[in-house]
C-alpha positions as a printed NumPy array, in Angstrom:
array([[ -26.692,  -77.883,  -10.961],
       [ -23.688,  -80.418,  -10.421],
       [ -22.967,  -83.316,  -12.575],
       [ -23.323,  -86.617,  -11.86 ],
       [ -20.722,  -88.979,  -10.43 ],
       [ -20.577,  -91.08 ,  -13.711],
       [ -20.138,  -87.873,  -15.851],
       [ -17.383,  -86.586,  -13.287],
       [ -15.501,  -89.95 ,  -13.511],
       [ -15.491,  -89.455,  -17.407],
       [ -14.33 ,  -86.145,  -17.35 ],
       [ -11.424,  -86.72 ,  -14.866],
       [ -10.52 ,  -89.823,  -17.021],
       [  -9.975,  -87.398,  -19.905],
       [  -8.176,  -84.78 ,  -17.48 ],
       [  -5.828,  -87.48 ,  -16.074],
       [  -4.97 ,  -89.398,  -19.191],
       [  -5.04 ,  -87.106,  -22.088],
       [  -4.04 ,  -83.518,  -20.457],
       [  -2.427,  -83.803,  -17.106],
       [   0.498,  -85.415,  -18.977],
       [   2.976,  -85.146,  -16.106],
       [   0.298,  -86.216,  -13.448],
       [   0.76 ,  -83.09 ,  -11.404],
       [  -3.088,  -82.959,  -10.564],
       [  -3.27 ,  -79.973,  -12.633],
       [  -2.858,  -78.943,  -16.47 ],
       [  -0.335,  -76.553,  -17.431],
       [   1.546,  -75.468,  -20.456],
       [   4.452,  -78.179,  -19.782],
       [   1.617,  -80.843,  -20.018],
       [   0.98 ,  -79.491,  -23.671],
       [   4.479,  -79.479,  -24.428],
       [   4.981,  -83.207,  -23.373],
       [   1.746,  -84.138,  -25.328],
       [   3.26 ,  -82.381,  -28.416],
       [   6.392,  -84.321,  -28.27 ],
       [   4.489,  -87.591,  -27.827],
       [   2.141,  -86.971,  -30.74 ],
       [   4.955,  -85.647,  -32.998],
       [   7.103,  -88.827,  -32.227],
       [   4.064,  -91.248,  -32.734],
       [   3.641,  -89.654,  -36.126],
       [   7.338,  -89.638,  -37.047],
       [   7.038,  -85.538,  -37.525],
       [  10.598,  -84.278,  -36.667],
       [  11.094,  -80.585,  -35.773],
       [  10.845,  -78.399,  -38.908],
       [   8.139,  -80.956,  -40.391],
       [   5.193,  -78.823,  -41.347],
       [   2.741,  -81.289,  -39.507],
       [   5.047,  -81.115,  -36.402],
       [   4.81 ,  -76.895,  -36.553],
       [   0.818,  -77.579,  -36.992],
       [   0.477,  -79.679,  -33.974],
       [   2.575,  -77.234,  -31.946],
       [   0.208,  -74.355,  -32.842],
       [  -2.814,  -76.415,  -32.713],
       [  -2.156,  -77.408,  -29.081],
       [  -0.942,  -74.181,  -27.892],
       [  -4.273,  -72.656,  -29.283],
       [  -5.942,  -75.369,  -27.248],
       [  -3.936,  -74.572,  -24.14 ],
       [  -4.735,  -70.843,  -24.389],
       [  -8.413,  -71.532,  -25.259],
       [  -8.547,  -73.965,  -22.255],
       [  -6.616,  -71.504,  -19.951],
       [  -8.949,  -68.735,  -21.025],
       [ -11.908,  -70.668,  -20.556],
       [ -11.107,  -72.649,  -17.517],
       [  -8.454,  -71.107,  -15.443],
       [ -10.867,  -68.756,  -13.448],
       [  -8.24 ,  -67.771,  -10.976],
       [  -5.654,  -67.042,  -13.459],
       [  -2.584,  -68.881,  -11.937],
       [  -1.477,  -70.482,  -15.322],
       [  -3.045,  -73.834,  -14.337],
       [  -6.205,  -75.666,  -14.829],
       [  -7.36 ,  -77.633,  -11.669],
       [  -9.878,  -80.521,  -11.654],
       [ -12.405,  -77.952,  -10.369],
       [ -12.143,  -75.591,  -13.479],
       [ -11.763,  -78.504,  -15.66 ],
       [ -15.032,  -79.94 ,  -14.838],
       [ -16.947,  -76.603,  -15.271],
       [ -16.082,  -76.616,  -19.065],
       [ -15.728,  -78.719,  -22.058],
       [ -16.581,  -78.964,  -25.722],
       [ -14.373,  -76.975,  -28.088],
       [ -11.702,  -79.46 ,  -28.917],
       [ -13.696,  -82.31 ,  -30.611],
       [ -12.086,  -81.393,  -34.171],
       [  -8.567,  -81.489,  -33.094],
       [  -9.173,  -85.067,  -31.504],
       [ -10.922,  -86.162,  -34.507],
       [  -8.   ,  -84.975,  -36.502],
       [  -5.46 ,  -86.333,  -34.364],
       [  -7.193,  -89.951,  -34.495],
       [  -7.702,  -89.744,  -38.331],
       [  -4.048,  -90.323,  -39.177],
       [  -4.898,  -91.135,  -42.913],
       [  -6.771,  -87.773,  -43.206],
       [  -9.62 ,  -89.614,  -45.106],
       [ -12.346,  -88.144,  -43.012],
       [ -12.977,  -91.44 ,  -40.912],
       [ -11.282,  -93.264,  -38.083],
       [ -10.883,  -96.821,  -38.17 ],
       [ -10.03 ,  -99.301,  -35.23 ],
       [  -6.378,  -99.207,  -36.377],
       [  -5.983,  -95.352,  -36.192],
       [  -8.04 ,  -95.277,  -33.067],
       [  -6.122,  -97.88 ,  -31.199],
       [  -2.866,  -96.466,  -31.875],
       [  -3.629,  -93.045,  -30.539],
       [  -5.327,  -94.149,  -27.585],
       [  -2.577,  -96.851,  -26.736],
       [   0.036,  -94.025,  -27.198],
       [  -1.283,  -92.617,  -23.832],
       [  -0.676,  -95.825,  -22.063],
       [  -4.059,  -97.786,  -22.678],
       [  -4.28 , -101.172,  -23.172],
       [  -4.435, -101.676,  -27.121],
       [  -6.956, -104.283,  -26.953],
       [  -8.952, -102.534,  -24.802],
       [  -9.005,  -99.647,  -27.125],
       [  -9.913, -101.854,  -30.106],
       [ -12.902, -102.973,  -27.88 ],
       [ -13.777,  -99.63 ,  -27.185],
       [ -13.928,  -98.607,  -30.905],
       [ -15.982, -101.427,  -31.598],
       [ -18.656, -100.238,  -28.837],
       [ -18.145,  -96.689,  -30.204],
       [ -18.697,  -97.657,  -33.941],
       [ -21.341,  -99.883,  -33.104],
       [ -20.676, -102.403,  -35.861],
       [ -19.122,  -99.986,  -38.532],
       [ -15.802,  -99.978,  -39.937],
       [ -14.947,  -96.36 ,  -39.432],
       [ -16.328,  -93.227,  -37.44 ],
       [ -16.708,  -89.947,  -39.553],
       [ -16.571,  -86.335,  -38.163],
       [ -20.469,  -86.155,  -37.936],
       [ -20.592,  -89.504,  -35.824],
       [ -17.81 ,  -88.381,  -33.908],
       [ -19.481,  -85.047,  -32.915],
       [ -22.535,  -87.02 ,  -31.836],
       [ -20.497,  -89.548,  -29.775],
       [ -18.374,  -86.476,  -28.237],
       [ -21.505,  -84.582,  -26.977],
       [ -22.971,  -88.027,  -25.719],
       [ -19.559,  -88.544,  -23.654],
       [ -19.806,  -85.301,  -22.072],
       [ -23.766,  -85.513,  -21.632],
       [ -24.74 ,  -88.945,  -21.041],
       [ -25.263,  -90.672,  -17.595],
       [ -25.77 ,  -94.273,  -19.257],
       [ -22.738,  -96.557,  -18.914],
       [ -23.732,  -97.974,  -22.216],
       [ -23.873,  -94.986,  -24.544],
       [ -21.59 ,  -95.57 ,  -27.46 ],
       [ -19.927,  -92.121,  -26.826],
       [ -18.395,  -93.142,  -23.61 ],
       [ -15.697,  -95.086,  -25.664],
       [ -14.44 ,  -92.313,  -27.377],
       [ -11.212,  -92.157,  -25.4  ],
       [ -10.471,  -95.937,  -25.598],
       [ -11.518,  -97.119,  -22.13 ],
       [ -14.463,  -99.791,  -22.024],
       [ -15.277,  -99.141,  -18.299],
       [ -15.184,  -96.534,  -15.586]])
């Protein structure tokens, strides 16, 4: 069963903006190295800081998991085709990344800072948070989990889960 064009657009958006950091058309370890540098710089976590180390370890576990699950031809890269055949295990990392205050909830400020660090317009990120949170001041892990599943399964462009990556339209 193939996925709809709308769902494919959403998956490719995440692929291109959040994972294919060097825009090579495939995801490899170098993309994760660049992402770790960005994240740690954004958070002010220098080399040797425990959060920097934890981020490195988490991201490379994600890379190894992604490679193991999606890199079907074992070439050390995840292609668009391989990418579209998998997804679901990385929700907790994304939640923790966006929950900068580590208080169990993501608010509009935390959300827009993380999403805009990937080159998205900060106001669009705030607008996306409003649509995602549906009037709430913050989104907790349980809500985020529901929104996450909705992002990857919904064909309805108005579903609140479609906004979890800071974009308001596809």
